[in-house]
N, C-alpha and C positions, 0 to 999 in steps of 0.2 A: 842405511848402508851397512856394509859388513864391518867397517871400522868402528861404527857406533857400538857394536856388540863386542868386537875383539879387544878394543882398548880397555874397557872396564874389566873384562875377564882376565886379561893379561895383568892389569894393575892389581887385581885381587890375588892372583897367583904370586906375583913378585912381592907384594906387600905382606902376604901371609908367610911366605918363606923367610923373608928378611926379619919380620917381626918375631916369628917363632924362634929363630936362631938367637937373635939379640936378647929376647925376653928369657929364654931358657938359660942362656949363659949368665945373665944378670941375677936371675933367681937362684941358680946354683951357687954363685959366689956369695950371695946374701945369706943363703942357708949355711954355708961353711963359716961365714963370719959370725953369725948368730950362735952357732953351736961349737965354736972353737974352744971355748972354756970348759966344755963338759963332753969329752969324747966318750963313746960307749966303751964299756969294760968287758962285756961278755959277747959271745958269739950271737946270742939272741939280740943283744943290744945293737950290734953292728947290722944285723939283718933289718931290724926296724928302723934304724938310722938311715940306711940306704933306701929302704922302701919309702919312707917318708920323704926323703930328699927327691927321689924319682917322681913321686906324685906331685910335689910342689914345683919341680922343674917343668913338668908337663903342663900343669895348670898355669904357671907363669908364662910359659911359651905361648899357650893358646890365648891368654888374655892380651899379650903383646901383639900376637898375630892379628887378632880382631881389631885392635886399635890401629895398627899400622896399615892393614889392608883397607879399613874404612877410610882412612885419610887419603890413600892413593886412589881408591874408587871415586871418592868425592872430587878429587882433583881431575881425574880423567873424565868424569861426567861433565864437569865445568868446561874442560877443554873441548869435548865433543859438542857441547851446547854452543860454545862460542864459534866453533868451526862451522 
């Protein structure tokens, strides 16, 4: 049926969105905490600091999105299977 397809797709979209936002925020805060004792002193240093932070935030968000969406997809597939 159409719900058997729509529910896992919706679960993926919701899980990926929630996971990305939460993971990116947590990774950004972790990066700030890990580097608070040594802030960059030059313009070049700030450039690489922000570049590194952005890449780590993106990677952390994608990892968390994958985890969260897989959990929700599994739950929705079980739900569809039981139904």
